[in-house]
N, C-alpha and C positions, 0 to 999 in steps of 0.2 A: 959371330953376331950371337945378337939376342931377341926372344922373342916375348913380346907384351902379350900378357890375355888380359882379358877382362876379369877373370875371377881370382879372387885372392889366392893366394899361394896357400896349401894346409899348413898350420902354425903344429909340427911336430915336439912332445919336450920328452922326456925320459921317464917322467911322470905320467903309470898308466891308467889313472884315477883322473885325472883333468882330460883327458881322450874319452872316457869313455860316453857311452850314451846316457843321458837323462832318463828315468823314467817319472811318469805324471805322477804328481803328490793326488792320490783322494782328497774331493773337497765336502765336506760334512754342510749337512742339510741348513739352509738357512732359515733362522726362526722368522716368523710372521712379523707383517710391519705392524708396531705401536707395542712388541714386543722386547722386556728386556734384552739387550747383549746376554748372549750366554746362555738363557732361559730356555728350560725343556720345552718342548710343546706335544702334545698330544696328536699320533699317530694316526689313531683312528678320528672318526668322523660321525654326527649325530644328526648328520641334515634330514634323514628321510627320518628319524623319530621323531626330531622336533617337528617336521612338516605331518608328519601324522595326527600328531597331537594338535598342533594349530588349526588342522583342516577338518580334526573332529569337534574343537570348540565353535569353529566357523559354521561348521554343517547343524548346530544348532539353530541357526537362525536362517540359514539357506538350505537347509536340508530340501528344500521341496525341490531343489533342481535335478538334483540324484545327481550331477556330476561330482559335486564338493566331495560328497559321503563315499561315492564308489572311489575319486582318487586316492584320499587319504585314506580308506583302509589297503588298497593296491600298495602306496606307501608303507603301510604300518607292518604289511604280511613282508615285506623285501628290509624293512628297519627288523623284525626280527633274526632273519638267515644273514643280514650280514652285517648290522652292527649289534655286539653283543654289550656293549654302554651303554646302550640307548633302551634296552630292554621295558623297563617301564613305560617310559614315553611312547614306546611302540603299542602296549600291551592296552595303556590308557586309549592311543587314537583309536586301535582295532574296535574296541569297545564302543567308544562316541557314535565312529562312524557305523557300527556295523546295527547300534540301534536305532541311529538315525537314516542310515538305508532302509531297515526295516519298515519304518515307521512311513518313510516318504513311498516305498511300494505300496506298501498297505494302506496307506492313505486314496493312491492313484485308484488302487481294484474298488475300494469303496465307493468314489466320485465315477469310475467308470458303470460301476452294477447301479448305482443311484442313477443313472442318466437314461442305463436302459432300461431301468423298470417305469422312471418316468414318459419315455417316449409314447407309449400309446397313447398318454394322456396330454399331447401338446396341442393335437388339434385346438381340443377344447379350451387350453389358453387364450386364444385371440378368437374367439367366435364373439 
């Protein structure tokens, strides 16, 4: 009497290589989209350095906001620590953002001082 099972019987051959477990094969990293096949790509990123430089240039026009230069300054400092390849862009971003941030803070202090100086003469302006 024979029994039928749902699982197939293990095939045993005399070859020990054929029955040995297969080890996983390591896979190489994939190149970015648009890059030629087999082209090497840089592992390091320049995102913080480029962002700092762009925000430094934008802060020339929008430096009065205090947010743009402050964000660019932070990104420039992070780029100096994390991205040695974008050191020049990070330094330029820090310089531009630092100058614009200092100028915006100085302009704000001058405006507040001028407003406080003119405040006692305000009732005479509407007489």
